[in-house]
C-alpha positions, 0 to 999 in steps of 0.5 A: 170569244171567237175561235181563231183558225189555229184554235179551230184546227186544234179542236178538229185534230182532237175530237176527244176534247169534249169526251174525256173527263174534265176535273172541276175539283182536285185534291193532292193524293198519293195512291200509287198507280191510281193517282199517277199525277199526285192528285185525285179528282173529287168532282168532274163534269162526268161526276156531275152528270152521274149525280144529275142522273141519280137526282132525276131518277129519285125526283121524277120516277116515283112521282110519275109512277104514282100518277093513276088514271082515276081514284076509284078502285079500278082506276087507281091500278092503271098508270097514266102518262109517262108512268105507263111507259116506266111500268111497261119497261119494269114489267118487261124486265121482270118477266122477260129478262129477270125471271127466265134467269133468276127463277124464284130469286126474281123478286129478290134482285129485280130492284137492283136490275131496275136501278141499273137499267134506268141509271145507265139509260139516264146517263146515256141520254144525258150524254147526248144533250149539248150541255158542254158547249152551253156550259162553256159560255158560263166559264165551266165545263159540264156535260159528257157521258159518264158511261164513256168513262171506263172507270164508271162502267168498271165500277158498275161491273164490280157492283154486279161482280159483288152481287154474284159472289156474295149472293152466290155464297149466301144463297148457294153455299156449297152448290156455288163453290161446287160449280167452280169444279164441275168435273172430276175432283182430279181436274180441279187444279185445272178447272177452278182457275179456268172458272175464276178467269171466267168470273173475271171475264164476265166483269171485263165484258160488262165493263168494256162493252158499255164503255166502248159502244158509248165512246165510239158513237161520241167519237164518230160525232166529234170527227164528223163535226170536226170536218166542218171546223177543220175545213173552215180553218183551212178554206174559210167560208168555202169550207162550209160546203162540207157542212151539209153532208157532215151535219146530215151524217151527224143527225143520222148518227145522233138518231142511232145513238138514241137507239144505242143508249137504250140498247146498251142499258138493256144489254148490261141489265140482261147480262147482269141478270144472266150472270147473277142467275148463274151464281144463285140458280143451280137446280132447275136444269137438274129438276127439268132433266129428272122430270123428263126422265121420269116422264119417259120412264112412266110412258115406257112402262105404260106402253109395255103394260098396254 
């Protein structure tokens, strides 16, 4: 079905039409503020993309990582093909992101960090594919970027919050509770609320950073392409002249979006490792300081004896 000028103009004036969530299956529900329209979305285009991302990871990552260069003793330890890239990324995240923050707890949490990184990265990259325009040809609306939905990023951030609090209490115990009041006891009424606000702020930062960066790029792309539709609706074929700079800009933004897809997945994973580390690691700084103090004392005694 061809678009009329009015339809094209409406699309150009609403660049969020292919970015916002499109419900596919809804059920009546009354959950107060969570269901302002009296319905609950059971399945949407973004939920389908999340399911697709999970299936792709479950089906392909183990198979790719299992591929080895040869069957001999040495070759069986060497990954090949795309599995080599996955193993390189996993090693980097473990040694350069997780270990400096989690120390002896690295192996305990690295699987969660790997899962978070690859899940977010896959959703980000799927959101760059032109699935939505193709699906409309078959009478459906699929595609979209789940990480451009604040409910999705908020859910991921809440998972990290639960990892922080539950493992902080489980592994740190009194040390975790004590870090909410790092000063004198008489300052606790002031420090404890501030520390609790800090925990909430960490969750908010994880939520908004990923959501805003992914949404902004798609909005910019929609606006650039909307220039073409708007010009054609008002000027006809002469409006195609604006297509050259708009398409060139869109290609540049698309390349930037690929970089942002990797960058935002890495930043979310790094902050997750940092925040969990702050909840379960308490003694390394003290040990380091005491070691330095003891070393300086021993050195001073040796100098005086000499």
